[in-house]
Structure formats: structure tokens, C-alpha cells
C-alpha positions as CSV (number, residue, x, y, z in Angstrom):
1,M,-6.5,-3.2,3.0
2,T,-7.2,-5.4,0.1
3,A,-9.5,-5.7,-2.9
4,V,-11.2,-9.0,-4.0
5,F,-11.1,-10.4,-7.5
6,Q,-12.0,-13.8,-9.0
7,R,-9.6,-16.6,-10.0
8,C,-10.6,-19.6,-12.2
9,A,-10.2,-22.8,-10.1
10,N,-9.0,-24.7,-13.1
11,C,-6.5,-22.5,-15.1
12,R,-6.0,-19.7,-12.4
13,A,-7.0,-16.9,-14.8
14,A,-7.8,-13.7,-12.9
15,Y,-11.0,-11.6,-13.4
16,F,-12.7,-8.4,-12.2
17,P,-15.6,-7.9,-12.4
18,F,-16.7,-11.5,-11.6
19,R,-17.7,-13.8,-14.4
20,L,-19.8,-16.9,-14.6
21,V,-17.6,-18.7,-17.2
22,C,-13.8,-18.5,-17.6
23,S,-13.0,-17.1,-21.0
24,R,-9.7,-19.0,-21.1
25,C,-10.9,-22.6,-20.3
26,A,-14.7,-22.4,-20.1
27,N,-14.6,-23.6,-16.4
28,T,-17.5,-22.4,-14.2
29,S,-15.8,-22.8,-10.8
30,F,-14.0,-19.8,-9.2
31,I,-12.3,-18.9,-6.0
32,E,-11.9,-15.4,-4.5
33,D,-8.5,-13.9,-4.2
34,D,-7.2,-10.6,-3.1
35,V,-4.6,-8.0,-3.9
36,D,-3.1,-5.3,-1.6
37,S,-2.0,-2.6,-4.1
38,G,-2.0,-1.5,-7.7
39,L,0.1,0.7,-10.0
40,V,-1.7,3.8,-11.3
41,E,-1.8,3.6,-15.0
42,A,-4.1,6.6,-15.7
43,V,-6.0,9.2,-13.7
44,T,-9.3,11.0,-14.4
45,L,-10.5,14.1,-12.6
46,L,-14.3,14.1,-12.5
47,A,-16.4,17.3,-12.6
48,N,-17.1,17.0,-8.9
49,G,-13.3,17.0,-8.1
50,Q,-13.1,13.3,-7.4
51,Q,-10.3,11.3,-8.9
52,T,-10.6,7.9,-10.4
53,A,-7.7,5.8,-11.5
54,T,-7.0,2.8,-13.7
55,L,-4.9,0.4,-11.7
56,V,-2.7,-2.5,-12.9
57,C,-2.2,-5.3,-10.4
58,P,-0.4,-8.6,-10.4
59,D,-1.8,-11.3,-12.7
60,D,-2.7,-8.5,-15.1
61,V,-5.9,-7.7,-13.2
62,H,-7.1,-4.2,-14.0
63,F,-9.4,-2.1,-11.7
64,I,-11.0,1.3,-12.0
65,A,-11.0,2.8,-8.6
66,R,-12.2,5.9,-6.8
67,V,-9.2,7.5,-5.1
68,M,-9.8,8.3,-1.5
69,G,-7.7,10.2,1.0
70,G,-5.5,12.2,-1.4
71,T,-4.5,12.5,-5.0
72,V,-2.4,10.3,-7.3
73,K,-0.6,10.4,-10.6
74,A,0.4,7.8,-13.1
75,G,3.2,5.6,-11.8
76,D,2.1,5.8,-8.2
77,R,1.5,2.6,-6.3
78,I,-1.6,2.8,-4.0
79,N,-3.3,0.4,-1.5
80,L,-6.7,-1.1,-2.5
81,T,-9.8,-1.6,-0.5
82,N,-13.4,-2.8,-1.0
83,S,-14.6,-0.8,2.0
84,A,-15.7,2.8,1.5
85,G,-15.2,3.5,5.2
86,E,-11.4,3.4,5.1
87,E,-10.9,7.0,4.1
88,T,-8.1,7.8,6.5
89,A,-5.3,6.8,4.2
90,L,-4.7,7.2,0.4
91,A,-6.4,4.2,-1.2
92,G,-8.2,3.0,-4.3
93,Y,-11.8,2.1,-3.5
94,I,-13.2,-0.7,-5.7
95,P,-16.9,-1.4,-5.0
96,F,-17.3,-5.1,-4.6
97,Q,-20.4,-7.2,-5.3
98,R,-20.8,-10.7,-6.4
99,N,-22.8,-11.1,-9.6
100,Y,-23.8,-14.8,-9.3
101,A,-26.8,-16.0,-11.2
């Protein structure tokens, strides 16, 4: 399981959600990269009982993910996925869509 984020082809800055222009160097060329897991920084319990978590990943990429397959607490490390169908194991689901103009 992995989640996809965007990396500037020039300065290697990492972004999620995707951007059209790098805020560090103003480059407009990006590559897709992926990350396997993230460290839970904060957890929110929604009214419907679903958990969401703020995750910190390498390169200081931050995701807000829906927690699937269990519950988490701050300090836990969980796997990440862009596929909502992978609900058999504990994972952070990050809906992925490209926002190119």
C-alpha cells in the first residue's frame, strides 16, 4: 500500500495536494512519488464514528486521511493507501486525484 504525492522536478520539494507551480522555485514540472506510511500526529472522531488522522510523512509531507480497518492514536505509524477498497488492514486512506489545468 502506498499513497501518491507530487515532487518538484527541479528542487525536489514535496506537495499534497498537487500544485501547478512549485512555491519554492516557481518550477511547473512535477513527478509523482509515493510514501508507504505516516506517523499519526492528531486524530479526529467524526459524528458518524469514523476517524480521520493528520499524518506526517518523510519530506514533511502532511496528509489528512480516513482511518480504515481499526482505530489509531497519536504516535501510531500506519500504512497509507489511495485505494478505498483495501479495507482489510489498518490504513490511512487518502483520496487521490490529479488537479491539472
